[in-house]
ZAMARMAR-348502 format. One record per residue (C-alpha): residue number from 0; residue in one letter; x, y, z. Coordinates in steps of 0.1 Angstrom, whole numbers. Last residue first. Example, Ala and Ser with C-alpha at 12.3 -4.5 7.8 and 13.67 -1.06 7.14 Angstrom:
2
+-----+---+-------+-------+-------+
!   k ! r !     x !     y !     z !
+-----+---+-------+-------+-------+
!   1 ! s !   137 !   -11 !    71 !
!   0 ! a !   123 !   -45 !    78 !
+-----+---+-------+-------+-------+
//
This chain:
432
+-----+---+-------+-------+-------+
!   k ! r !     x !     y !     z !
+-----+---+-------+-------+-------+
! 431 ! a ! -2042 ! -1394 !   483 !
! 430 ! t ! -2071 ! -1377 !   501 !
! 429 ! a ! -2081 ! -1354 !   473 !
! 428 ! a ! -2077 ! -1381 !   446 !
! 427 ! s ! -2099 ! -1405 !   466 !
! 426 ! k ! -2125 ! -1378 !   471 !
! 425 ! s ! -2127 ! -1370 !   434 !
! 424 ! g ! -2117 ! -1341 !   411 !
! 423 ! v ! -2142 ! -1314 !   401 !
! 422 ! l ! -2142 ! -1311 !   363 !
! 421 ! e ! -2115 ! -1336 !   353 !
! 420 ! k ! -2128 ! -1362 !   378 !
! 419 ! l ! -2163 ! -1355 !   366 !
! 418 ! s ! -2154 ! -1361 !   330 !
! 417 ! e ! -2136 ! -1394 !   338 !
! 416 ! e ! -2166 ! -1406 !   357 !
! 415 ! i ! -2190 ! -1397 !   330 !
! 414 ! i ! -2167 ! -1413 !   303 !
! 413 ! a ! -2166 ! -1445 !   324 !
! 412 ! l ! -2204 ! -1446 !   324 !
! 411 ! g ! -2204 ! -1445 !   286 !
! 410 ! e ! -2178 ! -1473 !   283 !
! 409 ! e ! -2197 ! -1494 !   308 !
! 408 ! l ! -2230 ! -1490 !   289 !
! 407 ! i ! -2212 ! -1498 !   256 !
! 406 ! e ! -2197 ! -1530 !   272 !
! 405 ! n ! -2231 ! -1539 !   285 !
! 404 ! e ! -2249 ! -1537 !   252 !
! 403 ! i ! -2278 ! -1512 !   252 !
! 402 ! t ! -2312 ! -1527 !   249 !
! 401 ! v ! -2327 ! -1504 !   275 !
! 400 ! p ! -2318 ! -1476 !   251 !
! 399 ! m ! -2300 ! -1448 !   269 !
! 398 ! l ! -2322 ! -1424 !   287 !
! 397 ! f ! -2302 ! -1414 !   318 !
! 396 ! r ! -2310 ! -1380 !   333 !
! 395 ! i ! -2285 ! -1356 !   348 !
! 394 ! t ! -2303 ! -1332 !   371 !
! 393 ! n ! -2288 ! -1298 !   378 !
! 392 ! g ! -2311 ! -1276 !   357 !
! 391 ! f ! -2330 ! -1262 !   388 !
! 390 ! l ! -2365 ! -1273 !   377 !
! 389 ! g ! -2350 ! -1305 !   363 !
! 388 ! c ! -2331 ! -1316 !   331 !
! 387 ! s ! -2296 ! -1325 !   319 !
! 386 ! l ! -2288 ! -1347 !   289 !
! 385 ! l ! -2258 ! -1368 !   280 !
! 384 ! i ! -2245 ! -1377 !   245 !
! 383 ! l ! -2211 ! -1394 !   249 !
! 382 ! g ! -2181 ! -1391 !   226 !
! 381 ! k ! -2154 ! -1374 !   248 !
! 380 ! e ! -2164 ! -1339 !   236 !
! 379 ! r ! -2200 ! -1348 !   244 !
! 378 ! a ! -2190 ! -1358 !   279 !
! 377 ! k ! -2173 ! -1325 !   284 !
! 376 ! k ! -2204 ! -1305 !   273 !
! 375 ! c ! -2228 ! -1326 !   294 !
! 374 ! l ! -2205 ! -1323 !   324 !
! 373 ! a ! -2202 ! -1285 !   320 !
! 372 ! a ! -2240 ! -1281 !   318 !
! 371 ! a ! -2244 ! -1302 !   350 !
! 370 ! l ! -2216 ! -1282 !   367 !
! 369 ! d ! -2233 ! -1249 !   358 !
! 368 ! a ! -2267 ! -1262 !   371 !
! 367 ! d ! -2252 ! -1268 !   406 !
! 366 ! p ! -2282 ! -1273 !   429 !
! 365 ! t ! -2277 ! -1269 !   467 !
! 364 ! h ! -2290 ! -1300 !   484 !
! 363 ! n ! -2282 ! -1283 !   518 !
! 362 ! a ! -2260 ! -1311 !   532 !
! 361 ! k ! -2248 ! -1320 !   497 !
! 360 ! d ! -2234 ! -1285 !   489 !
! 359 ! s ! -2223 ! -1277 !   453 !
! 358 ! v ! -2248 ! -1301 !   438 !
! 357 ! l ! -2252 ! -1324 !   408 !
! 356 ! d ! -2283 ! -1345 !   409 !
! 355 ! i ! -2286 ! -1381 !   397 !
! 354 ! a ! -2311 ! -1397 !   374 !
! 353 ! a ! -2328 ! -1430 !   363 !
! 352 ! m ! -2358 ! -1441 !   343 !
! 351 ! a ! -2342 ! -1476 !   338 !
! 350 ! g ! -2364 ! -1492 !   364 !
! 349 ! m ! -2376 ! -1465 !   387 !
! 348 ! n ! -2344 ! -1448 !   395 !
! 347 ! r ! -2327 ! -1425 !   420 !
! 346 ! g ! -2293 ! -1411 !   428 !
! 345 ! n ! -2297 ! -1382 !   452 !
! 344 ! d ! -2263 ! -1367 !   452 !
! 343 ! v ! -2231 ! -1363 !   431 !
! 342 ! c ! -2210 ! -1332 !   438 !
! 341 ! d ! -2189 ! -1346 !   467 !
! 340 ! f ! -2178 ! -1374 !   444 !
! 339 ! d ! -2166 ! -1409 !   452 !
! 338 ! q ! -2193 ! -1420 !   477 !
! 337 ! q ! -2222 ! -1406 !   456 !
! 336 ! w ! -2205 ! -1421 !   426 !
! 335 ! q ! -2206 ! -1456 !   441 !
! 334 ! s ! -2243 ! -1453 !   448 !
! 333 ! f ! -2249 ! -1440 !   413 !
! 332 ! r ! -2231 ! -1471 !   399 !
! 331 ! k ! -2254 ! -1495 !   419 !
! 330 ! a ! -2285 ! -1476 !   408 !
! 329 ! l ! -2274 ! -1477 !   372 !
! 328 ! k ! -2269 ! -1514 !   372 !
! 327 ! d ! -2303 ! -1520 !   389 !
! 326 ! g ! -2319 ! -1497 !   363 !
! 325 ! l ! -2304 ! -1517 !   335 !
! 324 ! a ! -2317 ! -1549 !   350 !
! 323 ! q ! -2352 ! -1534 !   353 !
! 322 ! s ! -2352 ! -1522 !   317 !
! 321 ! k ! -2339 ! -1556 !   304 !
! 320 ! g ! -2367 ! -1574 !   322 !
! 319 ! l ! -2392 ! -1550 !   306 !
! 318 ! i ! -2376 ! -1556 !   272 !
! 317 ! d ! -2381 ! -1593 !   276 !
! 316 ! e ! -2373 ! -1599 !   239 !
! 315 ! e ! -2404 ! -1615 !   224 !
! 314 ! e ! -2433 ! -1596 !   241 !
! 313 ! f ! -2416 ! -1562 !   241 !
! 312 ! a ! -2404 ! -1568 !   205 !
! 311 ! e ! -2439 ! -1575 !   194 !
! 310 ! l ! -2450 ! -1542 !   210 !
! 309 ! v ! -2423 ! -1524 !   191 !
! 308 ! a ! -2434 ! -1541 !   158 !
! 307 ! l ! -2470 ! -1530 !   164 !
! 306 ! t ! -2458 ! -1494 !   169 !
! 305 ! a ! -2437 ! -1494 !   138 !
! 304 ! a ! -2466 ! -1506 !   116 !
! 303 ! c ! -2487 ! -1478 !   132 !
! 302 ! s ! -2461 ! -1453 !   123 !
! 301 ! v ! -2461 ! -1464 !    87 !
! 300 ! p ! -2499 ! -1464 !    84 !
! 299 ! s ! -2502 ! -1429 !    99 !
! 298 ! g ! -2519 ! -1427 !   133 !
! 297 ! t ! -2528 ! -1390 !   130 !
! 296 ! y ! -2516 ! -1375 !    97 !
! 295 ! t ! -2545 ! -1354 !    87 !
! 294 ! g ! -2560 ! -1349 !   121 !
! 293 ! g ! -2582 ! -1366 !   147 !
! 292 ! l ! -2610 ! -1359 !   171 !
! 291 ! s ! -2643 ! -1342 !   167 !
! 290 ! n ! -2652 ! -1362 !   136 !
! 289 ! p ! -2683 ! -1377 !   153 !
! 288 ! g ! -2691 ! -1363 !   187 !
! 287 ! c ! -2671 ! -1364 !   219 !
! 286 ! a ! -2683 ! -1386 !   248 !
! 285 ! d ! -2670 ! -1417 !   232 !
! 284 ! m ! -2636 ! -1415 !   250 !
! 283 ! v ! -2651 ! -1410 !   284 !
! 282 ! t ! -2676 ! -1439 !   280 !
! 281 ! d ! -2648 ! -1461 !   266 !
! 280 ! t ! -2624 ! -1455 !   294 !
! 279 ! g ! -2593 ! -1438 !   280 !
! 278 ! v ! -2563 ! -1442 !   257 !
! 277 ! v ! -2548 ! -1411 !   240 !
! 276 ! a ! -2520 ! -1420 !   216 !
! 275 ! s ! -2489 ! -1408 !   200 !
! 274 ! i ! -2471 ! -1413 !   167 !
! 273 ! p ! -2440 ! -1400 !   149 !
! 272 ! m ! -2416 ! -1429 !   141 !
! 271 ! g ! -2386 ! -1430 !   164 !
! 270 ! d ! -2389 ! -1464 !   181 !
! 269 ! a ! -2428 ! -1465 !   178 !
! 268 ! m ! -2441 ! -1461 !   213 !
! 267 ! s ! -2408 ! -1449 !   226 !
! 266 ! k ! -2419 ! -1412 !   224 !
! 265 ! a ! -2458 ! -1412 !   227 !
! 264 ! m ! -2483 ! -1419 !   254 !
! 263 ! t ! -2513 ! -1403 !   270 !
! 262 ! m ! -2536 ! -1420 !   296 !
! 261 ! i ! -2572 ! -1413 !   305 !
! 260 ! d ! -2595 ! -1424 !   333 !
! 259 ! p ! -2567 ! -1435 !   356 !
! 258 ! e ! -2563 ! -1470 !   372 !
! 257 ! v ! -2540 ! -1470 !   402 !
! 256 ! g ! -2520 ! -1501 !   409 !
! 255 ! s ! -2490 ! -1480 !   419 !
! 254 ! h ! -2462 ! -1496 !   399 !
! 253 ! e ! -2486 ! -1498 !   369 !
! 252 ! i ! -2486 ! -1460 !   367 !
! 251 ! a ! -2451 ! -1463 !   352 !
! 250 ! f ! -2463 ! -1479 !   320 !
! 249 ! l ! -2449 ! -1510 !   302 !
! 248 ! k ! -2432 ! -1519 !   335 !
! 247 ! g ! -2394 ! -1516 !   342 !
! 246 ! t ! -2396 ! -1478 !   344 !
! 245 ! r ! -2387 ! -1470 !   307 !
! 244 ! g ! -2408 ! -1498 !   293 !
! 243 ! f ! -2432 ! -1481 !   270 !
! 242 ! g ! -2442 ! -1452 !   292 !
! 241 ! s ! -2422 ! -1427 !   314 !
! 240 ! q ! -2417 ! -1401 !   287 !
! 239 ! v ! -2452 ! -1397 !   272 !
! 238 ! e ! -2468 ! -1414 !   302 !
! 237 ! d ! -2491 ! -1385 !   311 !
! 236 ! i ! -2518 ! -1397 !   335 !
! 235 ! i ! -2552 ! -1380 !   333 !
! 234 ! m ! -2575 ! -1385 !   363 !
! 233 ! l ! -2610 ! -1373 !   355 !
! 232 ! m ! -2631 ! -1351 !   378 !
! 231 ! g ! -2664 ! -1360 !   395 !
! 230 ! h ! -2655 ! -1344 !   428 !
! 229 ! e ! -2650 ! -1375 !   450 !
! 228 ! d ! -2638 ! -1397 !   422 !
! 227 ! c ! -2610 ! -1371 !   413 !
! 226 ! i ! -2600 ! -1368 !   450 !
! 225 ! e ! -2599 ! -1406 !   453 !
! 224 ! r ! -2577 ! -1410 !   423 !
! 223 ! i ! -2555 ! -1382 !   435 !
! 222 ! a ! -2551 ! -1400 !   469 !
! 221 ! k ! -2541 ! -1432 !   450 !
! 220 ! l ! -2515 ! -1413 !   431 !
! 219 ! f ! -2501 ! -1399 !   464 !
! 218 ! s ! -2501 ! -1433 !   480 !
! 217 ! p ! -2482 ! -1447 !   450 !
! 216 ! p ! -2454 ! -1421 !   456 !
! 215 ! a ! -2448 ! -1398 !   426 !
! 214 ! p ! -2416 ! -1406 !   409 !
! 213 ! y ! -2389 ! -1378 !   405 !
! 212 ! f ! -2372 ! -1378 !   372 !
! 211 ! g ! -2362 ! -1341 !   372 !
! 210 ! g ! -2390 ! -1319 !   359 !
! 209 ! e ! -2383 ! -1327 !   323 !
! 208 ! g ! -2397 ! -1361 !   331 !
! 207 ! l ! -2416 ! -1362 !   364 !
! 206 ! v ! -2426 ! -1398 !   371 !
! 205 ! p ! -2463 ! -1405 !   374 !
! 204 ! e ! -2468 ! -1375 !   352 !
! 203 ! l ! -2498 ! -1354 !   361 !
! 202 ! v ! -2532 ! -1341 !   349 !
! 201 ! i ! -2561 ! -1335 !   372 !
! 200 ! a ! -2593 ! -1332 !   352 !
! 199 ! c ! -2626 ! -1315 !   343 !
! 198 ! t ! -2627 ! -1287 !   369 !
! 197 ! d ! -2657 ! -1264 !   371 !
! 196 ! k ! -2677 ! -1282 !   398 !
! 195 ! p ! -2643 ! -1288 !   415 !
! 194 ! n ! -2637 ! -1251 !   419 !
! 193 ! a ! -2602 ! -1244 !   406 !
! 192 ! d ! -2587 ! -1214 !   423 !
! 191 ! t ! -2591 ! -1211 !   461 !
! 190 ! k ! -2608 ! -1244 !   472 !
! 189 ! l ! -2595 ! -1268 !   446 !
! 188 ! a ! -2561 ! -1252 !   448 !
! 187 ! m ! -2562 ! -1257 !   486 !
! 186 ! k ! -2568 ! -1294 !   480 !
! 185 ! l ! -2538 ! -1296 !   457 !
! 184 ! g ! -2516 ! -1277 !   481 !
! 183 ! r ! -2526 ! -1300 !   510 !
! 182 ! l ! -2518 ! -1330 !   488 !
! 181 ! a ! -2484 ! -1316 !   480 !
! 180 ! e ! -2477 ! -1308 !   517 !
! 179 ! e ! -2486 ! -1343 !   528 !
! 178 ! e ! -2464 ! -1358 !   500 !
! 177 ! s ! -2436 ! -1337 !   512 !
! 176 ! v ! -2421 ! -1308 !   493 !
! 175 ! g ! -2387 ! -1299 !   507 !
! 174 ! h ! -2366 ! -1303 !   476 !
! 173 ! y ! -2355 ! -1339 !   484 !
! 172 ! p ! -2391 ! -1345 !   495 !
! 171 ! v ! -2404 ! -1340 !   459 !
! 170 ! p ! -2442 ! -1342 !   460 !
! 169 ! y ! -2456 ! -1321 !   432 !
! 168 ! p ! -2472 ! -1289 !   442 !
! 167 ! a ! -2505 ! -1277 !   426 !
! 166 ! r ! -2511 ! -1256 !   395 !
! 165 ! f ! -2541 ! -1242 !   377 !
! 164 ! v ! -2551 ! -1241 !   340 !
! 163 ! n ! -2584 ! -1224 !   331 !
! 162 ! g ! -2565 ! -1198 !   309 !
! 161 ! p ! -2545 ! -1201 !   277 !
! 160 ! m ! -2510 ! -1186 !   279 !
! 159 ! s ! -2501 ! -1149 !   274 !
! 158 ! g ! -2470 ! -1140 !   255 !
! 157 ! f ! -2447 ! -1163 !   236 !
! 156 ! d ! -2411 ! -1156 !   245 !
! 155 ! t ! -2407 ! -1174 !   278 !
! 154 ! a ! -2431 ! -1203 !   273 !
! 153 ! y ! -2408 ! -1233 !   268 !
! 152 ! p ! -2374 ! -1220 !   279 !
! 151 ! a ! -2382 ! -1213 !   307 !
! 150 ! v ! -2416 ! -1215 !   323 !
! 149 ! k ! -2417 ! -1247 !   343 !
! 148 ! g ! -2448 ! -1265 !   355 !
! 147 ! n ! -2462 ! -1270 !   320 !
! 146 ! m ! -2499 ! -1268 !   316 !
! 145 ! a ! -2498 ! -1234 !   299 !
! 144 ! m ! -2472 ! -1247 !   275 !
! 143 ! t ! -2495 ! -1277 !   269 !
! 142 ! m ! -2524 ! -1254 !   259 !
! 141 ! f ! -2501 ! -1233 !   236 !
! 140 ! t ! -2483 ! -1262 !   220 !
! 139 ! r ! -2448 ! -1270 !   234 !
! 138 ! g ! -2455 ! -1301 !   255 !
! 137 ! h ! -2466 ! -1317 !   287 !
! 136 ! y ! -2439 ! -1310 !   313 !
! 135 ! g ! -2446 ! -1311 !   351 !
! 134 ! g ! -2422 ! -1293 !   375 !
! 133 ! d ! -2451 ! -1279 !   396 !
! 132 ! f ! -2483 ! -1298 !   389 !
! 131 ! c ! -2514 ! -1297 !   367 !
! 130 ! i ! -2551 ! -1288 !   374 !
! 129 ! v ! -2574 ! -1284 !   345 !
! 128 ! n ! -2605 ! -1262 !   344 !
! 127 ! n ! -2632 ! -1265 !   317 !
! 126 ! k ! -2662 ! -1287 !   327 !
! 125 ! g ! -2688 ! -1305 !   305 !
! 124 ! t ! -2675 ! -1337 !   319 !
! 123 ! a ! -2669 ! -1359 !   288 !
! 122 ! g ! -2663 ! -1331 !   264 !
! 121 ! r ! -2639 ! -1313 !   288 !
! 120 ! a ! -2620 ! -1345 !   294 !
! 119 ! i ! -2619 ! -1353 !   257 !
! 118 ! k ! -2605 ! -1318 !   248 !
! 117 ! v ! -2580 ! -1322 !   277 !
! 116 ! a ! -2568 ! -1356 !   264 !
! 115 ! n ! -2567 ! -1341 !   229 !
! 114 ! e ! -2542 ! -1314 !   239 !
! 113 ! l ! -2522 ! -1340 !   258 !
! 112 ! a ! -2520 ! -1363 !   228 !
! 111 ! e ! -2509 ! -1334 !   206 !
! 110 ! a ! -2482 ! -1325 !   231 !
! 109 ! g ! -2470 ! -1361 !   230 !
! 108 ! s ! -2468 ! -1362 !   192 !
! 107 ! n ! -2486 ! -1374 !   161 !
! 106 ! a ! -2521 ! -1385 !   172 !
! 105 ! l ! -2540 ! -1418 !   178 !
! 104 ! m ! -2574 ! -1422 !   194 !
! 103 ! v ! -2581 ! -1452 !   216 !
! 102 ! k ! -2608 ! -1470 !   236 !
! 101 ! g ! -2603 ! -1488 !   269 !
! 100 ! h ! -2628 ! -1510 !   286 !
!  99 ! g ! -2630 ! -1504 !   323 !
!  98 ! r ! -2606 ! -1480 !   341 !
!  97 ! v ! -2573 ! -1474 !   323 !
!  96 ! p ! -2544 ! -1499 !   326 !
!  95 ! t ! -2532 ! -1499 !   290 !
!  94 ! v ! -2522 ! -1533 !   277 !
!  93 ! q ! -2554 ! -1545 !   260 !
!  92 ! s ! -2567 ! -1511 !   248 !
!  91 ! l ! -2532 ! -1504 !   234 !
!  90 ! k ! -2533 ! -1537 !   214 !
!  89 ! e ! -2568 ! -1530 !   199 !
!  88 ! a ! -2560 ! -1494 !   191 !
!  87 ! v ! -2528 ! -1505 !   174 !
!  86 ! k ! -2548 ! -1531 !   154 !
!  85 ! v ! -2574 ! -1505 !   145 !
!  84 ! y ! -2548 ! -1481 !   131 !
!  83 ! g ! -2528 ! -1507 !   113 !
!  82 ! e ! -2557 ! -1522 !    95 !
!  81 ! y ! -2566 ! -1492 !    74 !
!  80 ! p ! -2592 ! -1464 !    74 !
!  79 ! m ! -2601 ! -1443 !    43 !
!  78 ! v ! -2612 ! -1407 !    49 !
!  77 ! t ! -2608 ! -1406 !    87 !
!  76 ! q ! -2577 ! -1427 !    84 !
!  75 ! c ! -2559 ! -1401 !    63 !
!  74 ! t ! -2548 ! -1421 !    32 !
!  73 ! h ! -2511 ! -1424 !    37 !
!  72 ! m ! -2481 ! -1447 !    32 !
!  71 ! v ! -2499 ! -1478 !    19 !
!  70 ! k ! -2484 ! -1511 !     7 !
!  69 ! d ! -2447 ! -1513 !    -1 !
!  68 ! l ! -2439 ! -1487 !    25 !
!  67 ! q ! -2456 ! -1510 !    51 !
!  66 ! d ! -2429 ! -1537 !    45 !
!  65 ! k ! -2401 ! -1512 !    50 !
!  64 ! v ! -2416 ! -1499 !    82 !
!  63 ! a ! -2421 ! -1535 !    95 !
!  62 ! q ! -2385 ! -1543 !    86 !
!  61 ! v ! -2371 ! -1513 !   104 !
!  60 ! v ! -2392 ! -1520 !   135 !
!  59 ! k ! -2380 ! -1557 !   137 !
!  58 ! p ! -2344 ! -1546 !   132 !
!  57 ! h ! -2345 ! -1520 !   160 !
!  56 ! r ! -2332 ! -1489 !   142 !
!  55 ! h ! -2318 ! -1471 !   172 !
!  54 ! g ! -2326 ! -1489 !   205 !
!  53 ! v ! -2356 ! -1505 !   221 !
!  52 ! n ! -2361 ! -1476 !   245 !
!  51 ! l ! -2355 ! -1452 !   216 !
!  50 ! v ! -2378 ! -1422 !   222 !
!  49 ! g ! -2366 ! -1411 !   256 !
!  48 ! i ! -2351 ! -1378 !   246 !
!  47 ! g ! -2337 ! -1390 !   212 !
!  46 ! g ! -2322 ! -1419 !   232 !
!  45 ! a ! -2303 ! -1396 !   254 !
!  44 ! f ! -2274 ! -1418 !   266 !
!  43 ! d ! -2261 ! -1423 !   230 !
!  42 ! i ! -2225 ! -1433 !   226 !
!  41 ! i ! -2208 ! -1414 !   197 !
!  40 ! r ! -2186 ! -1427 !   169 !
!  39 ! n ! -2170 ! -1401 !   146 !
!  38 ! g ! -2175 ! -1406 !   109 !
!  37 ! d ! -2174 ! -1369 !    99 !
!  36 ! a ! -2212 ! -1369 !    94 !
!  35 ! d ! -2217 ! -1384 !   128 !
!  34 ! w ! -2219 ! -1420 !   138 !
!  33 ! i ! -2245 ! -1429 !   165 !
!  32 ! l ! -2244 ! -1458 !   190 !
!  31 ! a ! -2270 ! -1472 !   214 !
!  30 ! n ! -2289 ! -1495 !   190 !
!  29 ! e ! -2275 ! -1486 !   156 !
!  28 ! a ! -2271 ! -1452 !   141 !
!  27 ! r ! -2262 ! -1434 !   109 !
!  26 ! d ! -2253 ! -1398 !    98 !
!  25 ! a ! -2261 ! -1378 !   129 !
!  24 ! f ! -2248 ! -1342 !   127 !
!  23 ! q ! -2222 ! -1329 !   151 !
!  22 ! t ! -2222 ! -1292 !   161 !
!  21 ! a ! -2248 ! -1294 !   188 !
!  20 ! p ! -2266 ! -1261 !   197 !
!  19 ! s ! -2296 ! -1275 !   179 !
!  18 ! a ! -2316 ! -1250 !   159 !
!  17 ! a ! -2353 ! -1246 !   165 !
!  16 ! g ! -2354 ! -1213 !   183 !
!  15 ! n ! -2326 ! -1200 !   161 !
!  14 ! a ! -2345 ! -1207 !   129 !
!  13 ! v ! -2326 ! -1230 !   105 !
!  12 ! y ! -2314 ! -1215 !    72 !
!  11 ! r ! -2280 ! -1198 !    75 !
!  10 ! q ! -2267 ! -1212 !   108 !
!   9 ! k ! -2279 ! -1247 !    99 !
!   8 ! l ! -2263 ! -1245 !    64 !
!   7 ! e ! -2230 ! -1236 !    79 !
!   6 ! n ! -2233 ! -1263 !   105 !
!   5 ! l ! -2239 ! -1288 !    77 !
!   4 ! q ! -2207 ! -1278 !    59 !
!   3 ! a ! -2187 ! -1281 !    91 !
!   2 ! n ! -2203 ! -1315 !   100 !
!   1 ! n ! -2195 ! -1331 !    67 !
!   0 ! m ! -2217 ! -1334 !    36 !
+-----+---+-------+-------+-------+
//
């Protein structure tokens, strides 16, 4: 079927809240390229929202999935366990920087991992409250919607959210929130809303994802670690988007040297196969009783095979080195764009977790969400998938596979430059 036929089916049968606004339908993909149902070639700077750090259909992952399909597709691991689950648990325990010896539970999605992380923290501490941060994003289930630091569009239509969730500022100096102010706000929340004796955990992303790709300073993360220790609370780090090589290390928290009690991960963990994990200190993870964690499909054999193949690719193909090199290239280009365009500001990256802000006034950092939307639309028309994000909707985030070929990267970046020139012009054109 072609794009037009598929769009007709979408409009007739797919719920509005779940339907993509895009009118092109993916037919096949390879590394950083997608071909739609009409045969059009598209460069992918979104990576399935950070899922494809090792690229579309990495050969090692495809082969592992095919091999697993010839053996076992499903048993429910709580009914009849299998090698893949325990091998993934072993590997994640070895590479995840939680305190002490790590133990693992597998789930299906990032939101499900966060839900279970909160369950585990409550079980381990006997306390209920959770503190999260402005701009944070943790999922679309009810508990994670309550934890999100942004209302629209995630929780707008769905009534009251679960209680016992409290908010603190996230340090973003560009938007006027210093590290000192963020820590003051956190300590105030512990005094005014979330009594430490009733608070099980502080949950945060080491680099905001949907909130705009802002990294937390190592000193801020170390301060949170100290606050958690002081009050007997657990530190939960959400690496769903920042994990598996996006920042130049396997996990973003490694840049700080801080060891959390619990970490969550998903997205690029299995190159597109649905799986997530909660990894935590053994005493914390074992606090919950038998059969209290899990689900019908959690840690499916096929997804486990894909995860093990992804981890092999990291070891054999220097994925972390490629991530850092890609980040360096993007940082250099961002710097040039900030010189060439009055609307481009605040280029930033941690490895290949990179972003720019589009503004109408650089001096005042005035967000321009309309321009960000227009840029994404025009880029799509020119054959490039680009995503915006951020509390103010004006951040352009870069989530292309870290394995992207250099010529494809340059082609995509050129489309952005061309689109910006068409939308706002450039300084060189204005002074010519």
